[in-house]
C-alpha positions in Angstrom: 0.0 0.0 0.0 1.2 3.5 -0.8 2.0 5.9 2.0 1.0 9.5 1.1 2.4 12.5 3.0 0.1 15.4 2.0 -1.7 18.5 3.2 -5.5 18.5 3.0 -5.7 22.1 1.7 -2.8 21.8 -0.8 -3.8 21.8 -4.4 -0.7 19.8 -5.3 -1.5 17.2 -2.6 -5.1 17.0 -3.7 -4.1 16.1 -7.3 -2.5 12.9 -6.0 -5.4 12.1 -3.7 -7.8 12.6 -6.5 -5.8 10.3 -8.8 -5.6 7.6 -6.2 -9.4 7.9 -5.6 -10.2 7.6 -9.3 -8.0 4.6 -9.5 -9.6 3.1 -6.4 -6.2 2.6 -4.9 -6.0 2.4 -1.1 -3.3 4.3 0.6 -2.1 5.3 4.1 -2.5 9.0 4.6 -0.2 11.2 6.8 -1.2 14.8 7.1 1.7 17.3 7.0 0.8 20.9 7.8 3.4 23.0 5.9 2.0 26.2 7.5 3.2 24.8 10.9 6.6 23.8 9.6 5.9 20.1 9.7 7.6 19.6 6.3 10.8 21.2 7.7 11.5 18.8 10.5 14.7 16.7 10.3 12.5 13.5 10.1 10.6 14.8 7.0 13.7 16.4 5.3 15.3 13.0 5.6 12.5 11.7 3.4 12.3 14.7 1.0 15.2 17.2 1.3 13.0 19.8 -0.6 10.7 19.9 2.4 7.5 19.8 0.3 4.3 17.8 0.0 3.0 15.7 -1.6 5.4 12.9 -1.0 4.6 9.3 -1.9 6.4 6.3 -0.3 6.1 3.7 -3.1 8.1 1.0 -1.3 9.9 0.8 2.0 12.2 3.7 2.2 11.7 4.7 -1.5 10.1 8.2 -1.8 8.8 10.1 -4.8 8.3 13.8 -4.7 6.7 16.4 -7.0 3.0 16.1 -7.6 3.1 15.6 -11.3 5.9 13.0 -11.1 3.7 11.1 -8.6 0.7 11.4 -10.9 2.8 9.9 -13.8 3.9 7.1 -11.6 0.5 6.0 -10.1 -1.2 6.3 -13.5 1.3 4.0 -15.4 -0.6 1.1 -16.9 -4.0 2.5 -16.0 -6.8 4.2 -18.1 -5.5 7.6 -16.7 -2.3 7.2 -18.8 -2.6 7.9 -22.6 -1.6 4.9 -24.7 0.2 6.4 -27.7 3.6 8.0 -27.6 2.3 11.4 -28.9 -0.6 11.4 -26.5 1.8 10.7 -23.6 3.9 13.6 -24.7 0.9 15.8 -25.0 -0.1 14.9 -21.4 3.3 15.8 -20.2 3.1 19.1 -22.2 0.0 20.1 -20.3 1.5 18.9 -17.0 4.5 21.1 -17.6 2.2 24.0 -18.5 0.4 23.4 -15.2 3.6 23.8 -13.2 5.0 26.8 -15.0 1.8 28.8 -15.8 -1.0 27.7 -13.4 0.6 26.7 -10.1 3.0 29.7 -9.8 0.0 32.1 -10.3 -3.3 30.7 -9.4 -1.6 28.3 -6.9 0.4 31.2 -5.3 -2.7 33.4 -5.1 -4.6 30.5 -3.5 -1.8 29.9 -0.9 -1.5 33.5 0.1 -5.1 34.7 -0.1 -6.9 31.5 1.1 -4.5 29.8 3.4 -2.1 32.4 5.0 -3.7 34.7 7.5 -2.9 38.3 6.4 -1.4 37.0 3.2 -3.2 39.5 1.0 -1.5 42.4 2.8 1.9 40.6 2.6 1.6 39.9 -1.1 -0.1 43.1 -2.4 2.9 43.8 -4.6 2.6 40.3 -6.3 -1.1 40.0 -6.7 -1.4 42.0 -9.9 1.2 39.9 -11.7 -0.4 36.7 -10.5 -3.8 37.8 -11.8 -2.4 38.8 -15.2 -0.5 35.7 -15.8 -3.2 33.5 -14.2 -5.8 34.8 -16.6 -3.5 34.4 -19.5 -3.1 30.7 -18.5 -6.8 30.3 -18.1 -7.4 31.7 -21.7 -4.9 29.1 -23.1 -7.0 26.4 -21.4 -10.3 27.9 -22.6 -9.2 28.0 -26.2 -8.2 24.4 -26.0 -11.3 23.2 -24.3 -13.6 25.0 -26.7 -13.0 22.1 -29.1 -11.9 19.3 -26.9 -13.8 17.6 -23.9 -10.5 16.9 -22.1 -6.9 18.0 -22.5 -5.5 14.8 -24.1 -6.9 11.8 -26.0 -10.5 12.8 -25.8 -10.8 11.3 -22.2 -9.9 12.0 -18.7 -6.1 11.5 -18.1 -3.4 12.6 -15.5 -3.2 15.8 -17.5 -6.8 16.7 -16.5 -6.1 15.8 -12.9 -2.9 18.0 -12.9 -4.9 20.9 -14.4 -7.9 20.5 -12.2 -6.0 20.8 -8.9 -5.6 24.6 -8.9 -8.1 25.5 -11.6 -11.0 24.5 -9.4 -9.7 26.7 -6.7 -9.5 29.9 -8.9 -12.7 31.4 -7.5 -11.3 31.2 -4.0 -8.5 33.6 -4.8 -10.1 36.5 -6.8 -10.2 34.8 -10.3 -13.6 35.0 -12.0 -14.4 32.0 -14.3 -17.6 33.6 -15.6 -16.0 34.3 -19.0 -14.5 30.8 -19.3 -17.5 28.7 -20.1 -15.5 25.8 -21.6 -13.4 25.6 -18.5 -16.5 25.5 -16.3 -18.0 22.7 -18.4 -14.7 20.7 -18.1 -14.6 21.2 -14.4 -18.1 19.7 -14.2 -17.1 16.7 -16.4 -14.2 16.0 -14.1 -16.4 16.2 -11.1 -18.9 13.8 -12.6 -16.3 11.1 -13.1 -17.0 7.9 -11.2 -14.8 7.8 -8.1 -14.3 11.6 -7.9 -13.7 13.0 -4.4 -13.6 16.7 -3.6 -10.6 18.4 -2.0 -12.1 18.4 1.5 -13.1 14.7 1.5 -12.1 12.7 4.5 -12.1 8.9 4.9 -14.9 7.2 6.8 -12.5 6.2 9.6 -9.9 9.0 9.8 -8.4 7.6 12.9 -7.3 4.6 10.9 -5.3 6.8 8.6 -6.3 4.7 5.6 -8.2 6.2 2.7 -10.7 3.9 1.0 -11.7 5.6 -2.3 -14.5 3.1 -3.0 -16.4 4.5 -0.1 -16.0 8.1 -1.4 -17.5 7.1 -4.7 -20.7 6.2 -3.0 -20.8 9.2 -0.6 
């Protein structure tokens, strides 16, 4: 069974939890609150020197960091991974786009405006740039989704999971999706997928620390 170190309110962590839920893959969950410095302890840094979540233990003492690398790993050999060589490259193309265009802007705005107390005042100087670049990224997505139901291969893949993680949080950090109807329709398609769990979903028995995605699909 996988062991996942993640933070409930982290978009990057949620991407991995969502993928595991869609794959109906059980995993042991360990909550790590980065706002309290829990990812900077010597014990955690021994597992991941970058001090970030999510972090997936794939085997005893074998750890994999970076959300999209984890997505690529868990999706291998499943319907979430495109089959053809070009479609796999297209999935990676969008996953790279997510990390350099979405996460640094919408993700940063979400972190500082929605998670950090007083974050808006601390980041006033950066907010305008985040909004400008974030809207530009959303427009690229909108243009693609006007003619495609999903980002790659005409079906839900890890590319969609990667893109969904922070896009669905945009309205929590000043972004208005009213002028992006294709994105809104795509968000609904993702959310209607069998096995989908929302970001705030908790397991039936949190004290056990084991997530059972099959239960979530029925909730």
